[in-house]
C-alpha positions, 0 to 999 in steps of 0.5 A: 887890644894888644896881643900877648906874645907867646913865650915857649921857654917861659911856659915850659919852665912853668911846667918844670917848676910845677913838676919839681914842687910836686916831686918834692911832695912825693919825696916827702911822703913816700919813705915816711908812709912806707916805713910807718906801714912796715913798722905798724903792719908788715913789709907786704903791706908796705910794698902794697902801697907802692904796688897800688900807686903803680897799679893806679898809674897803669890803669890811668895810662890805659884810660888815657890811651883809650880816651884821649880827652881824659889825658889831653884837656887842660882842665882834665889834666889839672883835675887829675893832678888834684885827684892825686893830691887829695887821695894822698892827703886822706892817707893821713887819716886812714888807720887800715893798711888796705885802705892806704893801698886803695887810696894809693891806687887812686893817687896813682890813677890821677898820676897815670892820667895827668903825666902823659898829658904833661908830656904832650903839652911840652911837645906842643912847644915845637920851637924848643928842642925835644931832647932838651925838653925831656932832659929838663923834665927829668932834671926838674923831677930830681931837683924836686926829689932832693928838695923833698928829702931835705924838707923831710929832715925838719918836717915833724914826722910824728904828725902825718896830717902836717906832712900830707897837708904839705903834700896836698899844697904841693899838688895844688901848686902843681895843678895851677902852674900846669893850668896856666901853661896849658891854657897859654899853649892852647891859645897859641895853638888855636892862633896858629891854626887860624893863621894857617886857615887864612892863608890865601894860597889855595895850594897851601890850604889843599896841602893842609887839608890833605895832611889833616886827612892823612893824620886823622886816618893814620891816628887810630892804628898808630902804635910803636912795636910791642918790643919797644914798649916791653923794653921800657917796662923791663928797664923800669922794672929793673931800675925800681927794684933797687929802691926796695933791694937797697932798703933791705940790703943796706941794714943787713950787709952794709949798716955803716952807711945810711939807707937814704944814701943811694937815693940821694946819690941817684937824684944828685947824679941825674941833676948834674949829668942829665942835661949835658949828656942828653944834649949829645944825642941828636940823631935817632941812631944816637938815641938808640945808642943811649938806650943800649948804654942805659941797659949797660949801666944797669948791667955793670951796677948789678954785676958790682953788687954780685961781686962786692955787694957786702961792701959799702963802696959797691952799694954807692957805686951801684947806685951811681951806675943806676942813676946813669942808666936813667940819665941815658935811657929815659929822655931818649925813649921819650924823644924816640916816641915823639919822633915816631908820632910825628912821622906817622901823624899819630896822636902824641898824647895817646902814644905817651899814655901807652908808654906811661902804661908800660913804664908803670907796669914795669915799676909795679912789678919791680916794686914787688919783685924787689922784695920777693927776690931778696926774700928768696936770696935769704931763704937760699943763703945766696945774697947775690942771687937777686943781683945776679938774675938782674945782671943776666936779664940786663945783659940780654936786654942790652943785646936786644937794644943793639939791633932788634929793637931799632930794626923793629922801630924803623920797620914800623916807621917806614911802613906807616910813612909808606901808608901815608904817602899812598893815602896822599896819592889816593886823595890827590887822584 
């Protein structure tokens, strides 16, 4: 029988297409369910849906980091994707706000378990450049969001059952595309291991055994510095807050522009600039510089809202700067995590789950804090207060991203590398 030739690029695009389709479903339902809940119940319950979604992602990411089979096996990943789709579909039939929050939590659980596994399978495509892998992933997500927003303009909003049926279909397609790609990647990985095992060179086999032994012993304690994870959580906490902040700010201070304007701009900027900018980062030092630039973009964005927040052009400019912050920060953080995992022979899926855990925690806190800070600013009659606090915190994180966080990362990498060398020496003796 003729062996099928494995095409890494084709399988990566299967994953991207699946992610784009599911992102379209997310863009279709999120503004609708939040606005409907706010109208029928209250702003608190509307925020509780986003809070529950992100809390579920936190719990899912934590479970994935503890029990890697839940986040790494192809059937488990596809099953978690289906769990998310089914939980979202049943939201169309719920009449109580607390029930919507509970099912949002279930959907987030599926997302938190599946997304780190997705990144792990992309990283198995070792012949493809990692920076390009993650920048294309971000590009696919934004393309899906734009498509979802466009679809929302003609889907009949009065029937939630139709909306969430479309959402369920998008997640089924996502799960199928992922399963096809993951099975192909797994088969290729098995063939590679078998080919290496049949090599006649005994020295090669000994080296493979040694590396495997070191990797196994080194996997358990493998962890990035806490400040690295915390930086990720804080970045997404700040980046998510304007989703709530703009939605509340625009109707009150700049009603001449549609509320959806910042979200369209965010998606389009990332679509056009993500891949070209990500390609410019090659060395580890470049990626750390990109993390700092990401925080710098947040700083300027929030400062613009402090100074000129009552003008439409400031809101638009702030949204564009926030988008550039994500363009610089997101893919570079993924690349740094993957390089760290390689250097210390760690479980990449586990580290990606830990990274997703902190990102989801930041998004969870940010979604609630956005509303609370806006309310406090209104209470004290200082509409610029929430943006001022965000700008000050972004400045502090930008300073830490220049030296402190890179130094901690390099120190952890060097310690693990020395440990691995010592273990190899002990085994060879």
